[in-house]
C-alpha positions in Angstrom: 0.0 0.0 0.0 1.3 3.4 -1.0 1.1 6.0 1.8 0.6 9.6 0.7 0.3 12.9 2.6 -3.3 13.7 3.4 -4.5 10.1 3.8 -6.5 9.0 6.7 -5.3 5.6 8.0 -6.0 3.2 10.9 -3.1 2.1 13.0 -2.1 0.7 16.3 0.0 2.4 19.0 3.3 0.5 19.3 5.4 2.7 21.5 5.1 5.8 23.6 7.9 8.3 24.3 8.0 11.7 26.0 7.8 13.5 22.7 5.2 11.3 20.8 3.9 7.9 19.9 4.9 5.4 17.3 2.0 4.0 15.2 2.1 0.8 13.3 0.4 1.2 9.9 -0.7 -1.1 7.2 2.1 -2.7 5.1 4.5 -2.9 8.0 5.2 0.8 8.0 5.6 2.9 11.1 4.9 6.6 11.6 5.2 8.9 14.6 2.6 11.2 16.1 4.3 14.2 17.8 2.9 15.2 21.2 1.5 18.4 19.7 -0.6 16.4 17.2 -2.3 14.1 19.8 -5.1 16.3 21.1 -6.5 19.8 20.7 -5.8 20.6 24.3 -2.4 20.7 26.0 -0.9 17.3 26.4 1.5 17.0 29.3 1.6 13.2 29.5 0.9 11.1 26.4 0.0 8.1 28.4 -3.1 10.0 29.6 -4.4 10.0 26.0 -2.9 6.9 24.4 -2.1 3.3 25.5 0.0 0.7 23.8 -1.9 -1.5 21.4 -4.7 1.0 21.1 -6.3 1.4 17.7 -6.2 5.0 16.4 -7.1 6.9 13.3 -4.4 9.1 12.0 -3.8 11.6 9.1 -0.5 11.5 7.2 0.9 15.0 7.5 4.4 14.5 6.2 6.8 12.0 4.6 10.4 13.1 4.6 13.0 12.0 2.0 14.4 9.3 4.4 10.9 7.8 4.6 9.9 9.0 8.1 6.1 9.4 8.3 4.6 12.2 10.4 1.1 11.6 11.6 -1.6 13.5 13.4 -4.5 12.2 15.5 -6.2 15.6 16.0 -6.2 16.4 12.3 -7.8 13.1 11.6 -10.5 13.7 14.2 -11.2 17.1 12.8 -11.7 15.6 9.3 -13.8 12.7 10.5 -16.1 15.0 12.4 -16.6 17.3 9.4 -17.2 14.5 6.9 -19.2 12.1 9.0 -22.4 13.7 10.1 -23.7 10.3 11.4 -21.2 10.7 14.3 -22.6 14.1 15.4 -24.7 14.1 18.5 -27.7 16.1 17.4 -29.4 16.0 20.8 -26.9 18.6 22.2 -26.9 22.2 21.0 -23.9 23.0 18.9 -23.8 26.7 19.7 -24.1 28.5 23.0 -27.3 30.3 23.8 -27.3 33.6 22.0 -27.1 36.7 24.2 -28.5 40.0 23.0 -26.2 43.0 22.5 -28.2 45.0 25.1 -27.7 42.2 27.7 -23.9 42.2 27.1 -23.8 46.0 27.2 -25.6 46.2 30.5 -23.4 43.5 32.0 -20.3 45.4 30.8 -21.6 48.7 32.3 -22.4 47.1 35.7 -18.9 45.6 35.9 -17.3 48.9 34.8 -19.3 50.9 37.4 -18.3 48.4 40.1 -14.6 48.7 39.3 -14.8 52.5 39.2 -16.6 52.7 42.5 -14.0 50.5 44.1 -11.2 52.8 42.9 -12.9 55.9 44.4 -13.2 54.6 47.9 -11.1 56.8 50.3 -8.0 55.2 51.6 -7.2 55.3 55.3 -4.5 57.6 56.6 -2.8 55.1 58.8 0.9 54.7 58.2 1.0 57.9 56.1 3.0 61.0 56.6 2.0 63.1 59.6 2.9 66.7 60.3 2.4 66.4 64.1 5.4 66.0 66.3 7.9 66.9 63.6 10.8 68.5 65.4 12.6 70.1 62.5 13.3 73.3 64.4 15.1 71.8 67.3 
């Protein structure tokens, strides 16, 4: 099987390192998913997202002249979710509840007024400079 950039392939996790995971592909080929291509959120520990012998779907993002194959799990997930409407959960709303401009403006004004009023509160004079009992003339 000829592997080309842009293909979506199924593979199996064969090894996990600090910087990525090695994926066994069809035809005896092996590619690597860099830690930055595992998930859309920050990945500190790869083993929290992947386990050895786990089946994964990957996208081929690069093939260098030496034959090393660069893979991405998150790009494959993004393509699958766009192209497979049968996997979308239609019971959940996809967009947050719309807020009117007037509601957002009134909330902004209330927050702003609260911040301004907290800045105008008088400060206590404790610990400040006092003119009493200054003996400069002595």
